[in-house]
BAKEDO-321968 format. One record per residue (C-alpha): residue number from 0; x, y, z. Coordinates in nm, 3 decimals, m for minus. Example, Ala and Ser with C-alpha at 12.3 -4.5 7.8 and 13.67 -1.06 7.14 Angstrom:
2
<num:0	x:1.230	y:m0.450	z:0.780> $
<num:1	x:1.367	y:m0.106	z:0.714> $
END
This chain:
376
<num:0	x:m3.798	y:m10.932	z:m4.906> $
<num:1	x:m4.107	y:m11.136	z:m4.830> $
<num:2	x:m4.442	y:m11.241	z:m4.978> $
<num:3	x:m4.698	y:m11.333	z:m4.717> $
<num:4	x:m5.035	y:m11.499	z:m4.751> $
<num:5	x:m5.335	y:m11.466	z:m4.523> $
<num:6	x:m5.717	y:m11.484	z:m4.526> $
<num:7	x:m5.891	y:m11.151	z:m4.556> $
<num:8	x:m6.210	y:m11.028	z:m4.387> $
<num:9	x:m6.427	y:m11.177	z:m4.662> $
<num:10	x:m6.265	y:m11.517	z:m4.629> $
<num:11	x:m6.063	y:m11.472	z:m4.947> $
<num:12	x:m5.692	y:m11.545	z:m4.985> $
<num:13	x:m5.474	y:m11.231	z:m5.005> $
<num:14	x:m5.102	y:m11.156	z:m5.037> $
<num:15	x:m4.873	y:m10.880	z:m4.909> $
<num:16	x:m4.528	y:m10.786	z:m5.035> $
<num:17	x:m4.254	y:m10.626	z:m4.822> $
<num:18	x:m3.919	y:m10.510	z:m4.965> $
<num:19	x:m3.632	y:m10.363	z:m4.758> $
<num:20	x:m3.312	y:m10.236	z:m4.928> $
<num:21	x:m3.005	y:m10.099	z:m4.743> $
<num:22	x:m2.691	y:m9.953	z:m4.898> $
<num:23	x:m2.375	y:m10.150	z:m4.828> $
<num:24	x:m2.124	y:m9.861	z:m4.845> $
<num:25	x:m2.367	y:m9.626	z:m4.670> $
<num:26	x:m2.562	y:m9.829	z:m4.411> $
<num:27	x:m2.758	y:m9.525	z:m4.298> $
<num:28	x:m2.936	y:m9.528	z:m4.637> $
<num:29	x:m3.236	y:m9.760	z:m4.615> $
<num:30	x:m3.559	y:m9.778	z:m4.814> $
<num:31	x:m3.857	y:m10.006	z:m4.742> $
<num:32	x:m4.209	y:m10.047	z:m4.871> $
<num:33	x:m4.507	y:m10.278	z:m4.811> $
<num:34	x:m4.809	y:m10.340	z:m5.036> $
<num:35	x:m5.117	y:m10.534	z:m4.920> $
<num:36	x:m5.435	y:m10.660	z:m5.077> $
<num:37	x:m5.281	y:m10.849	z:m5.370> $
<num:38	x:m5.514	y:m11.121	z:m5.501> $
<num:39	x:m5.280	y:m11.375	z:m5.663> $
<num:40	x:m4.929	y:m11.507	z:m5.604> $
<num:41	x:m4.836	y:m11.423	z:m5.963> $
<num:42	x:m4.930	y:m11.061	z:m5.912> $
<num:43	x:m4.745	y:m11.059	z:m5.577> $
<num:44	x:m4.429	y:m11.181	z:m5.746> $
<num:45	x:m4.461	y:m10.912	z:m6.012> $
<num:46	x:m4.514	y:m10.643	z:m5.745> $
<num:47	x:m4.214	y:m10.771	z:m5.551> $
<num:48	x:m3.995	y:m10.749	z:m5.862> $
<num:49	x:m4.108	y:m10.393	z:m5.936> $
<num:50	x:m4.059	y:m10.282	z:m5.575> $
<num:51	x:m3.710	y:m10.430	z:m5.572> $
<num:52	x:m3.621	y:m10.237	z:m5.887> $
<num:53	x:m3.774	y:m9.913	z:m5.756> $
<num:54	x:m3.597	y:m9.922	z:m5.419> $
<num:55	x:m3.266	y:m10.031	z:m5.569> $
<num:56	x:m3.274	y:m9.726	z:m5.795> $
<num:57	x:m3.346	y:m9.505	z:m5.495> $
<num:58	x:m3.047	y:m9.647	z:m5.310> $
<num:59	x:m2.822	y:m9.601	z:m5.612> $
<num:60	x:m2.939	y:m9.242	z:m5.651> $
<num:61	x:m2.887	y:m9.167	z:m5.283> $
<num:62	x:m2.542	y:m9.325	z:m5.281> $
<num:63	x:m2.441	y:m9.085	z:m5.552> $
<num:64	x:m2.574	y:m8.784	z:m5.364> $
<num:65	x:m2.603	y:m8.899	z:m5.007> $
<num:66	x:m2.248	y:m8.899	z:m4.865> $
<num:67	x:m2.238	y:m8.611	z:m4.622> $
<num:68	x:m1.930	y:m8.390	z:m4.601> $
<num:69	x:m1.863	y:m8.531	z:m4.252> $
<num:70	x:m1.858	y:m8.884	z:m4.394> $
<num:71	x:m1.624	y:m8.780	z:m4.677> $
<num:72	x:m1.380	y:m8.620	z:m4.432> $
<num:73	x:m1.389	y:m8.924	z:m4.201> $
<num:74	x:m1.336	y:m9.167	z:m4.490> $
<num:75	x:m1.045	y:m8.960	z:m4.622> $
<num:76	x:m0.882	y:m8.962	z:m4.277> $
<num:77	x:m0.923	y:m9.340	z:m4.252> $
<num:78	x:m0.783	y:m9.386	z:m4.601> $
<num:79	x:m0.461	y:m9.182	z:m4.552> $
<num:80	x:m0.407	y:m9.354	z:m4.217> $
<num:81	x:m0.432	y:m9.696	z:m4.377> $
<num:82	x:m0.108	y:m9.898	z:m4.412> $
<num:83	x:m0.209	y:m9.965	z:m4.774> $
<num:84	x:m0.188	y:m9.594	z:m4.858> $
<num:85	x:0.153	y:m9.559	z:m5.023> $
<num:86	x:0.116	y:m9.245	z:m5.233> $
<num:87	x:0.190	y:m9.000	z:m4.953> $
<num:88	x:0.226	y:m9.060	z:m4.584> $
<num:89	x:0.065	y:m8.791	z:m4.370> $
<num:90	x:0.187	y:m8.725	z:m4.018> $
<num:91	x:m0.093	y:m8.818	z:m3.770> $
<num:92	x:m0.082	y:m8.467	z:m3.623> $
<num:93	x:m0.127	y:m8.321	z:m3.973> $
<num:94	x:m0.434	y:m8.537	z:m4.032> $
<num:95	x:m0.578	y:m8.425	z:m3.698> $
<num:96	x:m0.513	y:m8.063	z:m3.794> $
<num:97	x:m0.697	y:m8.107	z:m4.125> $
<num:98	x:m0.995	y:m8.272	z:m3.957> $
<num:99	x:m1.012	y:m7.997	z:m3.693> $
<num:100	x:m0.993	y:m7.736	z:m3.968> $
<num:101	x:m1.287	y:m7.892	z:m4.151> $
<num:102	x:m1.492	y:m7.923	z:m3.831> $
<num:103	x:m1.426	y:m7.559	z:m3.745> $
<num:104	x:m1.450	y:m7.377	z:m4.077> $
<num:105	x:m1.691	y:m7.601	z:m4.271> $
<num:106	x:m1.915	y:m7.699	z:m3.979> $
<num:107	x:m2.229	y:m7.590	z:m4.169> $
<num:108	x:m2.141	y:m7.841	z:m4.442> $
<num:109	x:m2.087	y:m8.146	z:m4.223> $
<num:110	x:m2.440	y:m8.292	z:m4.236> $
<num:111	x:m2.515	y:m8.186	z:m4.593> $
<num:112	x:m2.464	y:m8.415	z:m4.896> $
<num:113	x:m2.119	y:m8.332	z:m5.033> $
<num:114	x:m2.243	y:m8.335	z:m5.392> $
<num:115	x:m2.490	y:m8.054	z:m5.314> $
<num:116	x:m2.222	y:m7.812	z:m5.193> $
<num:117	x:m2.185	y:m7.526	z:m5.440> $
<num:118	x:m1.933	y:m7.257	z:m5.520> $
<num:119	x:m2.155	y:m7.017	z:m5.328> $
<num:120	x:m2.101	y:m7.229	z:m5.018> $
<num:121	x:m1.727	y:m7.213	z:m5.081> $
<num:122	x:m1.736	y:m6.835	z:m5.113> $
<num:123	x:m1.928	y:m6.806	z:m4.782> $
<num:124	x:m1.666	y:m7.010	z:m4.598> $
<num:125	x:m1.371	y:m6.807	z:m4.732> $
<num:126	x:m1.552	y:m6.479	z:m4.661> $
<num:127	x:m1.615	y:m6.595	z:m4.305> $
<num:128	x:m1.245	y:m6.676	z:m4.265> $
<num:129	x:m1.162	y:m6.325	z:m4.385> $
<num:130	x:m1.405	y:m6.166	z:m4.138> $
<num:131	x:m1.232	y:m6.354	z:m3.858> $
<num:132	x:m0.911	y:m6.174	z:m3.950> $
<num:133	x:m0.721	y:m6.478	z:m4.074> $
<num:134	x:m0.432	y:m6.427	z:m4.314> $
<num:135	x:m0.412	y:m6.490	z:m4.687> $
<num:136	x:m0.182	y:m6.785	z:m4.614> $
<num:137	x:m0.445	y:m6.944	z:m4.390> $
<num:138	x:m0.717	y:m6.888	z:m4.652> $
<num:139	x:m0.500	y:m7.064	z:m4.910> $
<num:140	x:m0.428	y:m7.351	z:m4.671> $
<num:141	x:m0.798	y:m7.398	z:m4.597> $
<num:142	x:m0.889	y:m7.382	z:m4.965> $
<num:143	x:m0.618	y:m7.633	z:m5.058> $
<num:144	x:m0.729	y:m7.872	z:m4.783> $
<num:145	x:m1.095	y:m7.862	z:m4.895> $
<num:146	x:m0.986	y:m7.918	z:m5.257> $
<num:147	x:m0.764	y:m8.210	z:m5.157> $
<num:148	x:m1.032	y:m8.396	z:m4.958> $
<num:149	x:m1.316	y:m8.319	z:m5.201> $
<num:150	x:m1.112	y:m8.426	z:m5.505> $
<num:151	x:m1.025	y:m8.748	z:m5.326> $
<num:152	x:m1.399	y:m8.807	z:m5.278> $
<num:153	x:m1.461	y:m8.753	z:m5.650> $
<num:154	x:m1.174	y:m8.982	z:m5.753> $
<num:155	x:m1.294	y:m9.262	z:m5.524> $
<num:156	x:m1.654	y:m9.214	z:m5.650> $
<num:157	x:m1.805	y:m9.152	z:m5.310> $
<num:158	x:m1.900	y:m8.807	z:m5.441> $
<num:159	x:m2.086	y:m8.831	z:m5.769> $
<num:160	x:m2.249	y:m8.593	z:m6.008> $
<num:161	x:m1.991	y:m8.314	z:m5.964> $
<num:162	x:m1.645	y:m8.253	z:m6.109> $
<num:163	x:m1.505	y:m7.980	z:m5.885> $
<num:164	x:m1.492	y:m7.890	z:m5.516> $
<num:165	x:m1.699	y:m7.598	z:m5.377> $
<num:166	x:m1.391	y:m7.375	z:m5.355> $
<num:167	x:m1.250	y:m7.456	z:m5.699> $
<num:168	x:m1.192	y:m7.129	z:m5.883> $
<num:169	x:m1.298	y:m6.916	z:m5.584> $
<num:170	x:m1.050	y:m6.629	z:m5.550> $
<num:171	x:m0.881	y:m6.553	z:m5.223> $
<num:172	x:m0.991	y:m6.216	z:m5.085> $
<num:173	x:m0.709	y:m6.010	z:m4.939> $
<num:174	x:m0.751	y:m5.815	z:m4.619> $
<num:175	x:m0.575	y:m5.485	z:m4.570> $
<num:176	x:m0.199	y:m5.534	z:m4.588> $
<num:177	x:m0.079	y:m5.389	z:m4.258> $
<num:178	x:0.285	y:m5.362	z:m4.169> $
<num:179	x:0.352	y:m5.630	z:m3.905> $
<num:180	x:0.462	y:m5.514	z:m3.561> $
<num:181	x:0.835	y:m5.553	z:m3.512> $
<num:182	x:1.084	y:m5.430	z:m3.253> $
<num:183	x:1.341	y:m5.163	z:m3.332> $
<num:184	x:1.700	y:m5.202	z:m3.217> $
<num:185	x:1.655	y:m4.989	z:m2.904> $
<num:186	x:1.337	y:m5.182	z:m2.816> $
<num:187	x:1.520	y:m5.515	z:m2.847> $
<num:188	x:1.792	y:m5.383	z:m2.619> $
<num:189	x:1.534	y:m5.260	z:m2.367> $
<num:190	x:1.357	y:m5.599	z:m2.369> $
<num:191	x:1.677	y:m5.785	z:m2.281> $
<num:192	x:1.804	y:m5.519	z:m2.040> $
<num:193	x:1.491	y:m5.513	z:m1.825> $
<num:194	x:1.444	y:m5.890	z:m1.842> $
<num:195	x:1.800	y:m5.946	z:m1.718> $
<num:196	x:1.773	y:m5.683	z:m1.444> $
<num:197	x:1.453	y:m5.842	z:m1.314> $
<num:198	x:1.595	y:m6.193	z:m1.345> $
<num:199	x:1.302	y:m6.289	z:m1.560> $
<num:200	x:1.292	y:m6.670	z:m1.613> $
<num:201	x:1.245	y:m6.616	z:m1.989> $
<num:202	x:1.547	y:m6.386	z:m2.033> $
<num:203	x:1.783	y:m6.652	z:m2.172> $
<num:204	x:1.512	y:m6.788	z:m2.406> $
<num:205	x:1.436	y:m6.444	z:m2.553> $
<num:206	x:1.806	y:m6.361	z:m2.580> $
<num:207	x:1.896	y:m6.681	z:m2.768> $
<num:208	x:1.592	y:m6.630	z:m2.994> $
<num:209	x:1.708	y:m6.276	z:m3.082> $
<num:210	x:2.070	y:m6.384	z:m3.136> $
<num:211	x:1.992	y:m6.693	z:m3.350> $
<num:212	x:1.652	y:m6.645	z:m3.519> $
<num:213	x:1.556	y:m6.997	z:m3.412> $
<num:214	x:1.191	y:m7.100	z:m3.390> $
<num:215	x:1.030	y:m7.176	z:m3.054> $
<num:216	x:1.029	y:m7.554	z:m3.114> $
<num:217	x:1.394	y:m7.545	z:m3.226> $
<num:218	x:1.494	y:m7.352	z:m2.913> $
<num:219	x:1.308	y:m7.596	z:m2.688> $
<num:220	x:1.490	y:m7.888	z:m2.855> $
<num:221	x:1.838	y:m7.728	z:m2.844> $
<num:222	x:2.094	y:m7.949	z:m2.668> $
<num:223	x:2.443	y:m7.873	z:m2.542> $
<num:224	x:2.572	y:m8.127	z:m2.792> $
<num:225	x:2.451	y:m7.887	z:m3.065> $
<num:226	x:2.667	y:m7.602	z:m2.930> $
<num:227	x:3.030	y:m7.593	z:m3.044> $
<num:228	x:3.210	y:m7.314	z:m2.855> $
<num:229	x:3.545	y:m7.400	z:m3.015> $
<num:230	x:3.424	y:m7.360	z:m3.374> $
<num:231	x:3.177	y:m7.089	z:m3.275> $
<num:232	x:2.845	y:m7.214	z:m3.410> $
<num:233	x:2.518	y:m7.383	z:m3.314> $
<num:234	x:2.377	y:m7.671	z:m3.519> $
<num:235	x:1.999	y:m7.651	z:m3.555> $
<num:236	x:1.883	y:m8.003	z:m3.636> $
<num:237	x:1.563	y:m8.078	z:m3.445> $
<num:238	x:1.238	y:m7.926	z:m3.321> $
<num:239	x:0.980	y:m8.004	z:m3.053> $
<num:240	x:0.612	y:m8.061	z:m3.134> $
<num:241	x:0.407	y:m7.970	z:m2.826> $
<num:242	x:0.093	y:m8.146	z:m2.954> $
<num:243	x:0.255	y:m8.483	z:m3.013> $
<num:244	x:0.516	y:m8.421	z:m2.740> $
<num:245	x:0.791	y:m8.555	z:m2.962> $
<num:246	x:1.111	y:m8.432	z:m3.121> $
<num:247	x:1.141	y:m8.423	z:m3.497> $
<num:248	x:1.342	y:m8.256	z:m3.773> $
<num:249	x:1.332	y:m7.884	z:m3.847> $
<num:250	x:1.047	y:m7.727	z:m4.042> $
<num:251	x:1.261	y:m7.703	z:m4.356> $
<num:252	x:1.359	y:m8.070	z:m4.320> $
<num:253	x:1.736	y:m8.014	z:m4.301> $
<num:254	x:1.995	y:m7.902	z:m4.045> $
<num:255	x:2.166	y:m7.563	z:m4.050> $
<num:256	x:2.430	y:m7.375	z:m3.852> $
<num:257	x:2.409	y:m7.040	z:m3.674> $
<num:258	x:2.728	y:m6.850	z:m3.578> $
<num:259	x:2.774	y:m6.772	z:m3.208> $
<num:260	x:2.823	y:m6.398	z:m3.162> $
<num:261	x:3.019	y:m6.249	z:m2.872> $
<num:262	x:2.703	y:m6.156	z:m2.680> $
<num:263	x:2.537	y:m6.492	z:m2.749> $
<num:264	x:2.853	y:m6.663	z:m2.624> $
<num:265	x:2.820	y:m6.469	z:m2.298> $
<num:266	x:2.452	y:m6.564	z:m2.258> $
<num:267	x:2.520	y:m6.932	z:m2.320> $
<num:268	x:2.815	y:m6.954	z:m2.081> $
<num:269	x:2.607	y:m6.801	z:m1.803> $
<num:270	x:2.355	y:m7.083	z:m1.833> $
<num:271	x:2.384	y:m7.382	z:m1.603> $
<num:272	x:2.415	y:m7.731	z:m1.746> $
<num:273	x:2.194	y:m7.955	z:m1.529> $
<num:274	x:2.090	y:m8.173	z:m1.821> $
<num:275	x:2.130	y:m8.216	z:m2.195> $
<num:276	x:1.907	y:m7.920	z:m2.293> $
<num:277	x:2.045	y:m7.567	z:m2.317> $
<num:278	x:1.743	y:m7.358	z:m2.216> $
<num:279	x:1.526	y:m7.386	z:m1.902> $
<num:280	x:1.233	y:m7.630	z:m1.925> $
<num:281	x:0.958	y:m7.384	z:m1.829> $
<num:282	x:0.611	y:m7.538	z:m1.796> $
<num:283	x:0.437	y:m7.248	z:m1.973> $
<num:284	x:0.674	y:m7.300	z:m2.265> $
<num:285	x:0.600	y:m7.671	z:m2.270> $
<num:286	x:0.229	y:m7.581	z:m2.286> $
<num:287	x:0.280	y:m7.344	z:m2.580> $
<num:288	x:0.219	y:m7.021	z:m2.384> $
<num:289	x:0.539	y:m6.846	z:m2.502> $
<num:290	x:0.353	y:m6.580	z:m2.704> $
<num:291	x:0.127	y:m6.488	z:m2.412> $
<num:292	x:0.422	y:m6.447	z:m2.173> $
<num:293	x:0.618	y:m6.228	z:m2.416> $
<num:294	x:0.320	y:m6.004	z:m2.497> $
<num:295	x:0.251	y:m5.946	z:m2.130> $
<num:296	x:0.612	y:m5.847	z:m2.060> $
<num:297	x:0.620	y:m5.614	z:m2.362> $
<num:298	x:0.305	y:m5.445	z:m2.234> $
<num:299	x:0.462	y:m5.394	z:m1.889> $
<num:300	x:0.775	y:m5.224	z:m2.029> $
<num:301	x:0.574	y:m5.024	z:m2.289> $
<num:302	x:0.711	y:m5.162	z:m2.615> $
<num:303	x:0.508	y:m5.315	z:m2.902> $
<num:304	x:0.332	y:m5.635	z:m2.794> $
<num:305	x:0.487	y:m5.885	z:m3.031> $
<num:306	x:0.441	y:m6.258	z:m3.073> $
<num:307	x:0.724	y:m6.496	z:m2.987> $
<num:308	x:0.777	y:m6.579	z:m3.354> $
<num:309	x:0.838	y:m6.208	z:m3.420> $
<num:310	x:1.174	y:m6.242	z:m3.241> $
<num:311	x:1.282	y:m6.440	z:m3.546> $
<num:312	x:1.175	y:m6.152	z:m3.771> $
<num:313	x:1.365	y:m5.907	z:m3.548> $
<num:314	x:1.679	y:m6.118	z:m3.590> $
<num:315	x:1.645	y:m6.133	z:m3.968> $
<num:316	x:1.564	y:m5.767	z:m4.028> $
<num:317	x:1.846	y:m5.653	z:m3.797> $
<num:318	x:2.098	y:m5.862	z:m3.991> $
<num:319	x:1.975	y:m5.727	z:m4.324> $
<num:320	x:1.979	y:m5.369	z:m4.195> $
<num:321	x:2.339	y:m5.412	z:m4.079> $
<num:322	x:2.445	y:m5.504	z:m4.432> $
<num:323	x:2.448	y:m5.885	z:m4.423> $
<num:324	x:2.372	y:m6.034	z:m4.765> $
<num:325	x:2.010	y:m6.165	z:m4.787> $
<num:326	x:2.131	y:m6.501	z:m4.921> $
<num:327	x:2.335	y:m6.553	z:m4.602> $
<num:328	x:2.039	y:m6.455	z:m4.386> $
<num:329	x:1.825	y:m6.710	z:m4.571> $
<num:330	x:2.084	y:m6.979	z:m4.501> $
<num:331	x:2.112	y:m6.899	z:m4.130> $
<num:332	x:1.732	y:m6.880	z:m4.082> $
<num:333	x:1.662	y:m7.193	z:m4.286> $
<num:334	x:1.439	y:m7.035	z:m4.552> $
<num:335	x:1.408	y:m7.180	z:m4.900> $
<num:336	x:1.131	y:m6.950	z:m5.024> $
<num:337	x:1.246	y:m6.621	z:m5.178> $
<num:338	x:0.901	y:m6.473	z:m5.109> $
<num:339	x:0.964	y:m6.508	z:m4.737> $
<num:340	x:1.299	y:m6.336	z:m4.773> $
<num:341	x:1.140	y:m6.053	z:m4.974> $
<num:342	x:0.900	y:m5.987	z:m4.686> $
<num:343	x:1.186	y:m5.929	z:m4.444> $
<num:344	x:1.365	y:m5.709	z:m4.697> $
<num:345	x:1.055	y:m5.491	z:m4.704> $
<num:346	x:1.049	y:m5.475	z:m4.325> $
<num:347	x:1.414	y:m5.372	z:m4.307> $
<num:348	x:1.376	y:m5.101	z:m4.574> $
<num:349	x:1.726	y:m5.176	z:m4.709> $
<num:350	x:1.624	y:m5.190	z:m5.074> $
<num:351	x:1.464	y:m4.845	z:m5.058> $
<num:352	x:1.744	y:m4.680	z:m4.862> $
<num:353	x:1.905	y:m4.390	z:m5.051> $
<num:354	x:1.656	y:m4.399	z:m5.337> $
<num:355	x:1.546	y:m4.037	z:m5.278> $
<num:356	x:1.891	y:m3.890	z:m5.204> $
<num:357	x:1.924	y:m3.757	z:m5.559> $
<num:358	x:1.607	y:m3.547	z:m5.545> $
<num:359	x:1.660	y:m3.168	z:m5.571> $
<num:360	x:1.327	y:m2.988	z:m5.586> $
<num:361	x:1.361	y:m2.661	z:m5.393> $
<num:362	x:1.372	y:m2.340	z:m5.602> $
<num:363	x:1.720	y:m2.213	z:m5.683> $
<num:364	x:1.659	y:m1.870	z:m5.530> $
<num:365	x:1.610	y:m2.028	z:m5.189> $
<num:366	x:1.959	y:m2.176	z:m5.208> $
<num:367	x:2.099	y:m1.837	z:m5.312> $
<num:368	x:1.932	y:m1.665	z:m5.017> $
<num:369	x:2.081	y:m1.924	z:m4.785> $
<num:370	x:2.428	y:m1.859	z:m4.927> $
<num:371	x:2.387	y:m1.481	z:m4.879> $
<num:372	x:2.280	y:m1.530	z:m4.515> $
<num:373	x:2.579	y:m1.754	z:m4.452> $
<num:374	x:2.811	y:m1.491	z:m4.607> $
<num:375	x:2.669	y:m1.214	z:m4.390> $
END
């Protein structure tokens, strides 16, 4: 702020007033104004006071509506990474995932004031996700993440003038529920048979996956110390995160045991023991290319091109189909959610088996004619 005095063209004393206001929490917000030609110092002081009030109100208004969505996301990330944040500790890789998700799926929001985002904007984002073929689970995850960050912005008062996030109350749109691709028993046998005959480097990995239902990260982290041949089980207690390149606990957060079948026992004992890990340390696996390798091999031998994670589904559905109680399958696979188990029950078809055996709809005379023909 400044009041300056100088001599005008007519030789008379004049004053000018300059006011510059910048927001402290949002330094990019700045308002300035200059007025010249003021005749007296008293009037200059009055003008300065009015300008200060006017620009201060503009800053306050802009602070309430000026935080862009990018700034909100960045501030949230800094907040949860702060050592003073004690409510819930997010894994650094999880925070990076959330930021990447916002940058990818809400990129049109990033440079817009967060308070101006509407439910229509939220609907557009979720519709776009649907058009890209993403699952209902992913839609829910994206919606929950937007809600979490936006609500944090409201609670910390960096987003003002609104009470709900743009996706609050927006319903998830379901895409067509297609039956997921899964291998039948003869296709599983063919996969392992051909892979072993060709000495495929991934044979042992696929075999252990089909015999245990373990996830890719759990298989990569499996050590010989986890294998107890005498008692006949494997202890699943850790997983590998390829992004952070570190070992951690299992997805469910607890250890579990998987019985060693006769065929699994044979596969394991044919493996060499050069180091502490059971399965070969293939570079493509370390890079997260396991799905690509499996799909390519399935295409070559003319069976459904499945993802690596589908081997886990093959394991579960085969157990259920063979009569193993679902509760035991849940325990071996490490599932806590009954909804997940219900999905595999549907895939196996066990619950529906025999339902139509009691139907008798053909006309009686047809049965009589058949009996007469048999007699003749």
